[in-house]
A tleap script that builds the chain and sets N, CA, C and O, in Angstrom:
source leaprc.protein.ff14SB
mol = sequence {
  NASN GLY THR GLU PRO PHE GLY LYS ASP VAL
  PHE GLU LYS GLN ALA ARG LYS MET LYS ASP
  VAL ARG MET GLU GLY HIE THR LYS ILE LEU
  GLU ILE GLU VAL LEU GLY ALA ARG ALA TRP
  MET ARG ALA TYR LEU THR VAL ARG MET GLU
  PHE PRO ASP GLY ASN ILE LEU ALA ARG GLU
  GLY TYR LEU LEU SER VAL LEU ARG LYS GLU
  PRO ASP GLY ARG TRP VAL ILE PHE ARG GLU
  ALA ASN MET LEU PRO ALA MET GLU LEU LYS
  ALA ILE GLY CGLY
}
set mol.1.N position { -110.141 88.308 -40.024 }
set mol.1.CA position { -111.033 87.517 -40.656 }
set mol.1.C position { -111.040 86.074 -39.747 }
set mol.1.O position { -111.746 85.143 -40.133 }
set mol.2.N position { -110.493 85.991 -38.933 }
set mol.2.CA position { -110.447 85.083 -38.047 }
set mol.2.C position { -109.488 83.719 -38.497 }
set mol.2.O position { -109.371 82.693 -37.828 }
set mol.3.N position { -108.964 83.951 -39.567 }
set mol.3.CA position { -108.129 82.912 -40.024 }
set mol.3.C position { -106.730 82.384 -38.856 }
set mol.3.O position { -105.948 83.194 -38.358 }
set mol.4.N position { -106.695 81.167 -38.658 }
set mol.4.CA position { -105.427 80.974 -37.765 }
set mol.4.C position { -104.144 81.036 -38.589 }
set mol.4.O position { -104.141 80.893 -39.812 }
set mol.5.N position { -103.021 81.264 -37.830 }
set mol.5.CA position { -101.881 81.708 -38.476 }
set mol.5.C position { -101.378 80.386 -39.094 }
set mol.5.O position { -101.840 79.332 -38.657 }
set mol.6.N position { -100.508 80.376 -40.033 }
set mol.6.CA position { -100.176 79.334 -40.843 }
set mol.6.C position { -98.638 79.574 -41.158 }
set mol.6.O position { -97.981 80.604 -41.009 }
set mol.7.N position { -98.202 78.176 -41.696 }
set mol.7.CA position { -96.741 77.847 -41.749 }
set mol.7.C position { -96.092 78.207 -42.969 }
set mol.7.O position { -96.684 78.912 -43.786 }
set mol.8.N position { -94.844 77.762 -43.187 }
set mol.8.CA position { -94.052 78.327 -44.555 }
set mol.8.C position { -94.595 77.887 -45.445 }
set mol.8.O position { -94.674 78.674 -46.389 }
set mol.9.N position { -95.199 76.584 -45.655 }
set mol.9.CA position { -95.886 75.757 -46.827 }
set mol.9.C position { -96.934 76.446 -47.376 }
set mol.9.O position { -97.006 76.532 -48.602 }
set mol.10.N position { -97.885 77.030 -46.562 }
set mol.10.CA position { -99.307 77.684 -46.786 }
set mol.10.C position { -98.512 78.974 -47.541 }
set mol.10.O position { -98.722 79.305 -48.708 }
set mol.11.N position { -97.534 79.643 -46.605 }
set mol.11.CA position { -97.216 80.966 -46.901 }
set mol.11.C position { -96.694 81.111 -48.598 }
set mol.11.O position { -96.902 82.096 -49.306 }
set mol.12.N position { -95.976 79.858 -49.006 }
set mol.12.CA position { -95.245 79.856 -50.301 }
set mol.12.C position { -96.600 79.497 -50.950 }
set mol.12.O position { -96.877 80.338 -51.805 }
set mol.13.N position { -97.311 78.768 -50.862 }
set mol.13.CA position { -98.360 78.580 -51.540 }
set mol.13.C position { -98.948 80.037 -52.290 }
set mol.13.O position { -98.822 80.405 -53.458 }
set mol.14.N position { -99.524 80.592 -51.321 }
set mol.14.CA position { -100.001 81.823 -51.356 }
set mol.14.C position { -99.260 83.143 -52.045 }
set mol.14.O position { -99.926 84.025 -52.588 }
set mol.15.N position { -98.004 83.179 -51.976 }
set mol.15.CA position { -97.328 83.763 -52.741 }
set mol.15.C position { -97.071 83.534 -53.946 }
set mol.15.O position { -96.735 84.526 -54.593 }
set mol.16.N position { -97.117 82.405 -54.571 }
set mol.16.CA position { -96.879 82.009 -55.483 }
set mol.16.C position { -98.431 82.558 -56.454 }
set mol.16.O position { -98.307 82.946 -57.616 }
set mol.17.N position { -99.310 82.523 -56.012 }
set mol.17.CA position { -100.638 83.011 -56.500 }
set mol.17.C position { -100.388 84.592 -56.784 }
set mol.17.O position { -100.861 85.147 -57.775 }
set mol.18.N position { -99.661 85.205 -55.892 }
set mol.18.CA position { -99.387 86.631 -56.273 }
set mol.18.C position { -98.357 87.189 -56.871 }
set mol.18.O position { -98.063 88.376 -56.724 }
set mol.19.N position { -97.623 86.242 -57.713 }
set mol.19.CA position { -96.488 86.449 -58.373 }
set mol.19.C position { -96.529 87.520 -59.270 }
set mol.19.O position { -95.481 88.150 -59.412 }
set mol.20.N position { -97.833 87.970 -60.112 }
set mol.20.CA position { -98.009 88.798 -60.866 }
set mol.20.C position { -98.675 90.068 -60.303 }
set mol.20.O position { -99.351 90.792 -61.034 }
set mol.21.N position { -98.509 90.291 -59.202 }
set mol.21.CA position { -99.128 91.279 -58.589 }
set mol.21.C position { -97.718 92.335 -58.054 }
set mol.21.O position { -96.791 91.881 -57.383 }
set mol.22.N position { -97.784 93.426 -58.396 }
set mol.22.CA position { -96.932 94.592 -58.483 }
set mol.22.C position { -97.308 95.146 -56.727 }
set mol.22.O position { -98.442 95.512 -56.418 }
set mol.23.N position { -96.310 95.119 -55.872 }
set mol.23.CA position { -96.774 95.547 -54.663 }
set mol.23.C position { -95.657 96.769 -53.973 }
set mol.23.O position { -94.461 96.765 -54.266 }
set mol.24.N position { -96.115 97.522 -53.270 }
set mol.24.CA position { -95.135 98.506 -52.763 }
set mol.24.C position { -95.615 98.637 -51.705 }
set mol.24.O position { -96.840 98.599 -51.588 }
set mol.25.N position { -94.708 98.849 -50.516 }
set mol.25.CA position { -94.843 99.013 -49.198 }
set mol.25.C position { -94.000 100.190 -48.783 }
set mol.25.O position { -93.166 100.815 -49.438 }
set mol.26.N position { -94.409 100.345 -47.552 }
set mol.26.CA position { -93.509 101.593 -46.518 }
set mol.26.C position { -93.741 101.429 -45.038 }
set mol.26.O position { -94.911 101.579 -44.687 }
set mol.27.N position { -93.047 101.212 -44.302 }
set mol.27.CA position { -93.092 100.982 -42.650 }
set mol.27.C position { -92.533 102.107 -42.190 }
set mol.27.O position { -91.459 102.573 -42.570 }
set mol.28.N position { -93.246 102.549 -41.378 }
set mol.28.CA position { -92.789 104.146 -40.374 }
set mol.28.C position { -92.767 103.140 -39.227 }
set mol.28.O position { -93.759 102.514 -38.855 }
set mol.29.N position { -91.138 103.011 -38.524 }
set mol.29.CA position { -91.290 102.379 -37.139 }
set mol.29.C position { -91.644 103.317 -36.360 }
set mol.29.O position { -91.396 104.495 -36.615 }
set mol.30.N position { -92.294 102.914 -35.264 }
set mol.30.CA position { -92.803 103.936 -34.026 }
set mol.30.C position { -92.127 103.539 -32.798 }
set mol.30.O position { -91.947 104.407 -31.944 }
set mol.31.N position { -91.729 102.348 -32.588 }
set mol.31.CA position { -90.665 102.331 -31.341 }
set mol.31.C position { -90.150 100.961 -31.524 }
set mol.31.O position { -90.868 100.004 -31.813 }
set mol.32.N position { -88.526 100.894 -31.293 }
set mol.32.CA position { -88.205 99.801 -31.066 }
set mol.32.C position { -87.210 99.475 -30.147 }
set mol.32.O position { -86.470 100.394 -29.799 }
set mol.33.N position { -86.994 98.117 -29.574 }
set mol.33.CA position { -86.166 98.240 -28.402 }
set mol.33.C position { -85.166 96.671 -28.750 }
set mol.33.O position { -85.610 95.606 -29.177 }
set mol.34.N position { -83.994 96.948 -28.460 }
set mol.34.CA position { -82.937 95.422 -28.692 }
set mol.34.C position { -82.810 95.244 -27.272 }
set mol.34.O position { -82.698 96.153 -26.450 }
set mol.35.N position { -82.840 93.721 -26.986 }
set mol.35.CA position { -82.766 93.156 -25.750 }
set mol.35.C position { -81.601 92.186 -26.274 }
set mol.35.O position { -81.869 91.109 -26.808 }
set mol.36.N position { -80.144 92.692 -26.064 }
set mol.36.CA position { -79.073 91.455 -26.739 }
set mol.36.C position { -79.406 90.970 -28.118 }
set mol.36.O position { -79.537 91.710 -29.093 }
set mol.37.N position { -79.534 89.652 -28.122 }
set mol.37.CA position { -79.686 89.105 -29.819 }
set mol.37.C position { -81.316 89.333 -29.937 }
set mol.37.O position { -81.813 88.813 -30.936 }
set mol.38.N position { -82.074 89.923 -29.203 }
set mol.38.CA position { -83.309 89.621 -29.504 }
set mol.38.C position { -83.963 91.241 -29.668 }
set mol.38.O position { -83.427 92.116 -28.988 }
set mol.39.N position { -84.801 91.514 -30.326 }
set mol.39.CA position { -85.360 92.922 -30.557 }
set mol.39.C position { -86.772 92.645 -30.690 }
set mol.39.O position { -87.212 91.527 -30.957 }
set mol.40.N position { -87.601 93.861 -30.467 }
set mol.40.CA position { -88.947 94.008 -30.838 }
set mol.40.C position { -89.383 95.383 -31.346 }
set mol.40.O position { -88.820 96.338 -30.811 }
set mol.41.N position { -90.420 95.675 -32.421 }
set mol.41.CA position { -90.548 96.849 -33.051 }
set mol.41.C position { -91.839 96.952 -33.286 }
set mol.41.O position { -92.498 95.982 -33.662 }
set mol.42.N position { -92.359 98.162 -33.088 }
set mol.42.CA position { -93.656 98.450 -33.274 }
set mol.42.C position { -93.676 99.159 -34.340 }
set mol.42.O position { -92.784 100.003 -34.426 }
set mol.43.N position { -94.648 99.059 -35.449 }
set mol.43.CA position { -94.556 100.198 -36.653 }
set mol.43.C position { -95.756 100.080 -37.458 }
set mol.43.O position { -96.523 99.120 -37.384 }
set mol.44.N position { -95.899 101.053 -38.212 }
set mol.44.CA position { -97.222 101.254 -39.344 }
set mol.44.C position { -96.706 100.876 -40.664 }
set mol.44.O position { -95.637 101.305 -41.099 }
set mol.45.N position { -97.402 100.146 -41.237 }
set mol.45.CA position { -97.202 99.628 -42.515 }
set mol.45.C position { -98.394 100.112 -43.493 }
set mol.45.O position { -99.545 100.099 -43.055 }
set mol.46.N position { -98.151 100.504 -44.702 }
set mol.46.CA position { -98.709 100.813 -45.786 }
set mol.46.C position { -98.712 99.999 -47.030 }
set mol.46.O position { -97.871 100.496 -47.779 }
set mol.47.N position { -99.296 98.946 -47.599 }
set mol.47.CA position { -99.196 98.374 -48.749 }
set mol.47.C position { -99.967 98.839 -49.816 }
set mol.47.O position { -101.114 99.219 -49.579 }
set mol.48.N position { -99.480 98.875 -51.071 }
set mol.48.CA position { -100.206 98.992 -52.406 }
set mol.48.C position { -100.054 97.978 -53.115 }
set mol.48.O position { -98.908 97.573 -53.314 }
set mol.49.N position { -101.233 97.269 -53.709 }
set mol.49.CA position { -101.332 96.218 -54.720 }
set mol.49.C position { -101.741 96.467 -56.039 }
set mol.49.O position { -102.724 97.173 -56.262 }
set mol.50.N position { -101.063 95.942 -56.954 }
set mol.50.CA position { -101.673 96.333 -58.454 }
set mol.50.C position { -101.666 95.013 -59.019 }
set mol.50.O position { -100.674 94.287 -59.097 }
set mol.51.N position { -103.060 94.689 -59.486 }
set mol.51.CA position { -103.263 93.486 -59.935 }
set mol.51.C position { -103.235 93.514 -61.075 }
set mol.51.O position { -103.696 94.532 -61.592 }
set mol.52.N position { -102.660 92.364 -62.036 }
set mol.52.CA position { -102.484 92.483 -63.564 }
set mol.52.C position { -104.358 92.828 -64.152 }
set mol.52.O position { -104.519 93.534 -65.147 }
set mol.53.N position { -105.127 92.463 -63.686 }
set mol.53.CA position { -106.493 93.217 -64.235 }
set mol.53.C position { -106.590 94.780 -64.106 }
set mol.53.O position { -107.515 95.436 -64.584 }
set mol.54.N position { -105.670 95.234 -63.497 }
set mol.54.CA position { -105.667 96.744 -63.309 }
set mol.54.C position { -106.226 97.310 -62.023 }
set mol.54.O position { -106.207 98.526 -61.831 }
set mol.55.N position { -106.740 96.434 -61.105 }
set mol.55.CA position { -107.607 96.622 -59.719 }
set mol.55.C position { -106.152 97.227 -59.218 }
set mol.55.O position { -105.103 96.667 -59.536 }
set mol.56.N position { -106.182 98.311 -58.483 }
set mol.56.CA position { -105.237 98.539 -57.319 }
set mol.56.C position { -105.962 98.745 -55.635 }
set mol.56.O position { -106.833 99.541 -55.283 }
set mol.57.N position { -105.398 97.951 -55.013 }
set mol.57.CA position { -105.960 97.830 -53.625 }
set mol.57.C position { -104.780 98.330 -52.688 }
set mol.57.O position { -103.619 98.143 -53.051 }
set mol.58.N position { -105.075 98.989 -51.439 }
set mol.58.CA position { -103.883 99.452 -50.517 }
set mol.58.C position { -104.795 98.680 -49.186 }
set mol.58.O position { -106.004 98.558 -48.988 }
set mol.59.N position { -103.729 98.301 -48.514 }
set mol.59.CA position { -104.023 98.301 -47.053 }
set mol.59.C position { -103.163 98.936 -45.921 }
set mol.59.O position { -101.994 99.173 -46.226 }
set mol.60.N position { -103.552 99.232 -44.712 }
set mol.60.CA position { -102.697 99.782 -43.808 }
set mol.60.C position { -102.820 99.414 -42.424 }
set mol.60.O position { -103.977 99.215 -42.055 }
set mol.61.N position { -101.942 99.279 -41.597 }
set mol.61.CA position { -102.171 99.190 -40.097 }
set mol.61.C position { -101.007 98.720 -39.651 }
set mol.61.O position { -100.042 98.414 -40.351 }
set mol.62.N position { -101.124 98.634 -37.995 }
set mol.62.CA position { -99.985 98.586 -37.252 }
set mol.62.C position { -99.493 97.161 -36.924 }
set mol.62.O position { -100.330 96.263 -36.836 }
set mol.63.N position { -98.211 96.907 -36.743 }
set mol.63.CA position { -97.463 95.619 -36.500 }
set mol.63.C position { -96.462 95.706 -35.646 }
set mol.63.O position { -95.749 96.672 -35.374 }
set mol.64.N position { -96.463 94.226 -35.094 }
set mol.64.CA position { -95.337 94.169 -34.317 }
set mol.64.C position { -94.243 93.132 -34.443 }
set mol.64.O position { -94.656 91.976 -34.356 }
set mol.65.N position { -93.436 93.223 -34.557 }
set mol.65.CA position { -92.167 92.317 -34.964 }
set mol.65.C position { -91.293 91.795 -33.964 }
set mol.65.O position { -90.986 92.660 -33.145 }
set mol.66.N position { -90.831 90.771 -33.770 }
set mol.66.CA position { -89.899 90.181 -33.000 }
set mol.66.C position { -88.886 89.899 -33.775 }
set mol.66.O position { -89.156 89.314 -34.823 }
set mol.67.N position { -87.400 90.243 -33.471 }
set mol.67.CA position { -86.354 89.954 -34.465 }
set mol.67.C position { -85.605 89.293 -34.046 }
set mol.67.O position { -85.856 88.988 -32.880 }
set mol.68.N position { -84.474 88.755 -34.556 }
set mol.68.CA position { -83.410 87.847 -33.834 }
set mol.68.C position { -82.163 88.180 -34.896 }
set mol.68.O position { -82.200 88.295 -36.121 }
set mol.69.N position { -81.079 88.289 -33.990 }
set mol.69.CA position { -79.715 88.611 -34.601 }
set mol.69.C position { -79.174 87.235 -34.940 }
set mol.69.O position { -79.108 86.330 -34.108 }
set mol.70.N position { -78.782 87.121 -36.229 }
set mol.70.CA position { -78.083 85.988 -36.597 }
set mol.70.C position { -76.561 85.890 -36.356 }
set mol.70.O position { -76.007 86.916 -35.960 }
set mol.71.N position { -75.727 84.640 -36.570 }
set mol.71.CA position { -74.556 84.928 -35.788 }
set mol.71.C position { -73.799 85.603 -36.669 }
set mol.71.O position { -72.688 85.964 -36.279 }
set mol.72.N position { -74.211 85.915 -38.005 }
set mol.72.CA position { -73.338 86.657 -38.938 }
set mol.72.C position { -73.641 88.080 -38.951 }
set mol.72.O position { -73.163 88.836 -39.797 }
set mol.73.N position { -74.774 88.620 -37.619 }
set mol.73.CA position { -74.815 89.982 -37.419 }
set mol.73.C position { -75.849 90.463 -38.334 }
set mol.73.O position { -75.940 91.674 -38.539 }
set mol.74.N position { -76.664 89.605 -38.922 }
set mol.74.CA position { -77.845 90.303 -39.564 }
set mol.74.C position { -79.286 90.241 -38.684 }
set mol.74.O position { -79.498 89.350 -37.861 }
set mol.75.N position { -80.236 91.316 -38.982 }
set mol.75.CA position { -81.322 90.875 -38.049 }
set mol.75.C position { -82.576 90.575 -38.843 }
set mol.75.O position { -82.990 91.382 -39.676 }
set mol.76.N position { -83.253 89.300 -38.571 }
set mol.76.CA position { -84.321 88.868 -39.386 }
set mol.76.C position { -85.542 88.953 -38.458 }
set mol.76.O position { -85.310 89.154 -37.266 }
set mol.77.N position { -86.837 88.821 -38.870 }
set mol.77.CA position { -87.889 88.786 -38.461 }
set mol.77.C position { -88.017 87.112 -37.953 }
set mol.77.O position { -87.913 86.131 -38.688 }
set mol.78.N position { -88.219 87.123 -36.779 }
set mol.78.CA position { -88.483 85.835 -36.002 }
set mol.78.C position { -89.796 85.589 -36.105 }
set mol.78.O position { -90.247 84.621 -36.717 }
set mol.79.N position { -90.604 86.597 -35.411 }
set mol.79.CA position { -92.107 86.317 -35.470 }
set mol.79.C position { -92.710 87.831 -35.757 }
set mol.79.O position { -92.022 88.840 -35.606 }
set mol.80.N position { -93.977 87.849 -36.156 }
set mol.80.CA position { -94.603 89.118 -36.584 }
set mol.80.C position { -96.200 89.076 -36.665 }
set mol.80.O position { -96.742 88.320 -37.470 }
set mol.81.N position { -96.951 89.911 -35.808 }
set mol.81.CA position { -98.203 90.120 -35.668 }
set mol.81.C position { -98.628 91.385 -36.628 }
set mol.81.O position { -98.019 92.452 -36.552 }
set mol.82.N position { -99.539 91.216 -37.386 }
set mol.82.CA position { -99.910 92.481 -38.127 }
set mol.82.C position { -101.465 92.605 -38.535 }
set mol.82.O position { -102.140 91.688 -39.001 }
set mol.83.N position { -101.961 94.099 -38.232 }
set mol.83.CA position { -103.150 94.059 -38.345 }
set mol.83.C position { -103.574 94.279 -39.856 }
set mol.83.O position { -104.652 94.826 -40.091 }
set mol.84.N position { -102.984 93.983 -40.587 }
set mol.84.CA position { -103.310 94.242 -41.838 }
set mol.84.C position { -104.489 93.121 -42.621 }
set mol.84.O position { -105.200 93.569 -43.521 }
set mol.85.N position { -104.581 92.035 -42.301 }
set mol.85.CA position { -105.768 91.187 -42.445 }
set mol.85.C position { -106.929 91.585 -41.943 }
set mol.85.O position { -108.010 91.150 -42.341 }
set mol.86.N position { -106.788 92.454 -41.017 }
set mol.86.CA position { -108.315 93.118 -39.896 }
set mol.86.C position { -108.834 94.149 -40.666 }
set mol.86.O position { -110.013 94.497 -40.603 }
set mol.87.N position { -107.670 94.850 -41.678 }
set mol.87.CA position { -108.136 96.150 -42.197 }
set mol.87.C position { -108.792 95.952 -43.211 }
set mol.87.O position { -108.643 94.918 -43.862 }
set mol.88.N position { -109.780 97.045 -43.602 }
set mol.88.CA position { -110.463 96.754 -44.724 }
set mol.88.C position { -109.439 97.402 -46.043 }
set mol.88.O position { -108.725 98.404 -46.092 }
set mol.89.N position { -109.691 96.521 -46.860 }
set mol.89.CA position { -109.197 96.950 -48.179 }
set mol.89.C position { -109.723 97.965 -48.924 }
set mol.89.O position { -110.920 97.964 -49.210 }
set mol.90.N position { -108.810 99.033 -49.355 }
set mol.90.CA position { -109.346 100.177 -49.921 }
set mol.90.C position { -108.832 99.952 -51.238 }
set mol.90.O position { -107.651 99.833 -51.563 }
set mol.91.N position { -110.237 99.892 -52.229 }
set mol.91.CA position { -110.153 99.984 -53.836 }
set mol.91.C position { -110.033 101.471 -54.283 }
set mol.91.O position { -110.897 102.342 -54.187 }
set mol.92.N position { -108.508 101.596 -54.902 }
set mol.92.CA position { -108.366 102.877 -55.211 }
set mol.92.C position { -108.097 103.082 -56.897 }
set mol.92.O position { -107.486 104.039 -57.372 }
set mol.93.N position { -108.542 102.245 -57.483 }
set mol.93.CA position { -108.484 102.254 -58.951 }
set mol.93.C position { -108.690 101.011 -59.635 }
set mol.93.O position { -108.614 99.928 -59.055 }
set mol.94.N position { -109.002 101.167 -61.108 }
set mol.94.CA position { -108.925 99.863 -61.687 }
set mol.94.C position { -110.471 99.589 -62.803 }
set mol.94.O position { -110.617 98.526 -63.407 }
savepdb mol mol.pdb
quit
């Protein structure tokens, strides 16, 4: 949709609007490479959203994630680009 990336404050505001939406997701990792304390991963993501009004929508698409290893050994997503916003929503019920 051409919207520029946003920060944590905007993400939190958007997430609060979705608090009553049931979401299910599945990620299929296609490729991953670890380079010390950084890694990148290419994957295919499928997301299903069920809204309080009964409408159900699904999105799917590719994503590219950059991960960072934390001092405690956990891996966290540091940056991510995904094609979900560009994919057409599929109405599957409601």
